[in-house]
MIDOSE-1310 file (N, C-alpha, C; in nm, 2 decimals, decimal comma, always signed):
residues 65
mgdv	+1,11/+5,41/+6,75/+1,08/+5,37/+6,89/+1,05/+5,22/+6,89; +1,11/+5,15/+6,99/+1,09/+5,01/+7,01/+0,96/+4,97/+7,07; +0,94/+4,84/+7,07/+0,81/+4,79/+7,14/+0,83/+4,79/+7,29; +0,72/+4,81/+7,36/+0,72/+4,80/+7,50/+0,72/+4,66/+7,55
inlr	+0,81/+4,62/+7,63/+0,82/+4,48/+7,68/+0,81/+4,48/+7,83; +0,72/+4,39/+7,88/+0,70/+4,37/+8,02/+0,81/+4,28/+8,07; +0,91/+4,33/+8,14/+1,03/+4,26/+8,18/+0,99/+4,14/+8,28; +0,89/+4,16/+8,35/+0,85/+4,05/+8,45/+0,80/+3,93/+8,36
lvrk	+0,73/+3,95/+8,26/+0,69/+3,84/+8,18/+0,81/+3,78/+8,10; +0,90/+3,86/+8,06/+1,02/+3,80/+7,99/+1,10/+3,72/+8,09; +1,11/+3,75/+8,21/+1,18/+3,67/+8,31/+1,10/+3,54/+8,33; +0,98/+3,55/+8,34/+0,90/+3,43/+8,36/+0,91/+3,33/+8,24
wrar	+0,91/+3,38/+8,12/+0,93/+3,30/+8,00/+1,07/+3,24/+8,00; +1,17/+3,31/+8,03/+1,30/+3,26/+8,04/+1,32/+3,15/+8,14; +1,25/+3,17/+8,26/+1,26/+3,07/+8,37/+1,19/+2,95/+8,32; +1,08/+2,96/+8,26/+1,01/+2,84/+8,21/+1,09/+2,76/+8,10
deas	+1,16/+2,84/+8,01/+1,23/+2,77/+7,91/+1,35/+2,70/+7,97; +1,42/+2,76/+8,07/+1,53/+2,69/+8,14/+1,48/+2,57/+8,22; +1,37/+2,58/+8,29/+1,31/+2,47/+8,36/+1,27/+2,35/+8,26; +1,22/+2,39/+8,15/+1,18/+2,29/+8,05/+1,31/+2,21/+8,00
stad	+1,41/+2,29/+7,97/+1,53/+2,23/+7,92/+1,60/+2,14/+8,02; +1,60/+2,18/+8,15/+1,65/+2,10/+8,26/+1,57/+1,98/+8,27; +1,44/+1,98/+8,26/+1,35/+1,87/+8,28/+1,38/+1,77/+8,16; +1,40/+1,82/+8,04/+1,43/+1,73/+7,93/+1,56/+1,66/+7,95
rnrk	+1,66/+1,73/+7,99/+1,79/+1,67/+8,02/+1,78/+1,56/+8,13; +1,71/+1,59/+8,24/+1,69/+1,49/+8,34/+1,62/+1,37/+8,30; +1,51/+1,39/+8,22/+1,44/+1,27/+8,16/+1,53/+1,18/+8,08; +1,62/+1,24/+8,00/+1,71/+1,16/+7,92/+1,81/+1,09/+8,01
lfgr	+1,86/+1,16/+8,12/+1,97/+1,10/+8,20/+1,91/+0,99/+8,30; +1,80/+1,02/+8,36/+1,75/+0,94/+8,47/+1,62/+0,87/+8,44; +1,56/+0,89/+8,33/+1,43/+0,83/+8,29/+1,44/+0,69/+8,27; +1,35/+0,61/+8,30/+1,34/+0,47/+8,28/+1,21/+0,43/+8,22
ttaq	+1,20/+0,33/+8,14/+1,08/+0,29/+8,08/+1,00/+0,21/+8,18; +0,87/+0,19/+8,15/+0,79/+0,11/+8,24/+0,83/-0,03/+8,24; +0,88/-0,08/+8,13/+0,93/-0,22/+8,12/+1,05/-0,24/+8,21; +1,14/-0,14/+8,21/+1,26/-0,15/+8,29/+1,22/-0,15/+8,44
qaed	+1,13/-0,07/+8,47/+1,08/-0,06/+8,61/+1,02/-0,19/+8,65; +0,94/-0,25/+8,57/+0,87/-0,38/+8,59/+0,97/-0,49/+8,61; +1,08/-0,49/+8,52/+1,18/-0,59/+8,53/+1,25/-0,58/+8,67; +1,28/-0,47/+8,71/+1,35/-0,45/+8,84/+1,26/-0,49/+8,96
aaak	+1,13/-0,47/+8,95/+1,04/-0,50/+9,05/+1,03/-0,66/+9,06; +1,02/-0,72/+8,94/+1,02/-0,87/+8,94/+1,14/-0,93/+8,99; +1,26/-0,87/+8,96/+1,38/-0,93/+9,02/+1,39/-0,91/+9,17; +1,34/-0,80/+9,22/+1,34/-0,78/+9,36/+1,24/-0,88/+9,43
arie	+1,13/-0,90/+9,37/+1,03/-1,00/+9,43/+1,09/-1,14/+9,42; +1,16/-1,17/+9,32/+1,22/-1,31/+9,31/+1,33/-1,32/+9,41; +1,41/-1,22/+9,44/+1,51/-1,23/+9,54/+1,45/-1,24/+9,68; +1,34/-1,16/+9,71/+1,28/-1,17/+9,84/+1,21/-1,31/+9,86
rald	+1,16/-1,37/+9,76/+1,10/-1,50/+9,77/+1,21/-1,61/+9,80; +1,32/-1,59/+9,74/+1,43/-1,69/+9,76/+1,49/-1,67/+9,90; +1,49/-1,55/+9,95/+1,54/-1,52/+10,09/+1,44/-1,57/+10,19; +1,31/-1,55/+10,17/+1,21/-1,60/+10,26/+1,21/-1,75/+10,26
garl	+1,23/-1,82/+10,15/+1,23/-1,96/+10,15/+1,35/-2,02/+10,22; +1,46/-1,95/+10,23/+1,58/-2,00/+10,29/+1,59/-1,96/+10,44; +1,50/-1,88/+10,49/+1,50/-1,83/+10,63/+1,48/-1,95/+10,73; +1,55/-1,95/+10,83/+1,53/-2,05/+10,94/+1,45/-1,99/+11,05
dsts	+1,37/-2,08/+11,11/+1,29/-2,04/+11,23/+1,38/-2,01/+11,34; +1,36/-1,90/+11,41/+1,45/-1,86/+11,52/+1,42/-1,95/+11,65; +1,30/-2,01/+11,66/+1,27/-2,10/+11,77/+1,34/-2,23/+11,77; +1,37/-2,28/+11,65/+1,44/-2,41/+11,64/+1,59/-2,40/+11,66
dtfe	+1,64/-2,28/+11,66/+1,79/-2,26/+11,67/+1,84/-2,25/+11,82; +1,74/-2,24/+11,91/+1,78/-2,22/+12,05/+1,82/-2,35/+12,11; +1,93/-2,35/+12,19/+1,98/-2,47/+12,26/+1,95/-2,44/+12,41; +1,89/-2,54/+12,46/+1,86/-2,53/+12,61/+1,96/-2,62/+12,68
e	+2,02/-2,57/+12,79/+2,12/-2,64/+12,86/+2,07/-2,69/+12,99
């Protein structure tokens, strides 16, 4: 005679294992290190500063006739 198995628990274990493997796969595909995120944030800030410095005032561009 075999062991008694609670099928509900087996389904939960299987679902957790699948979720864990999916999470591992996604971390490898889409994960980025903190250094990479900081580098992107610094590049974005540098671009924004350059654009703000080159912005013209809208009041000085109007021509009155």
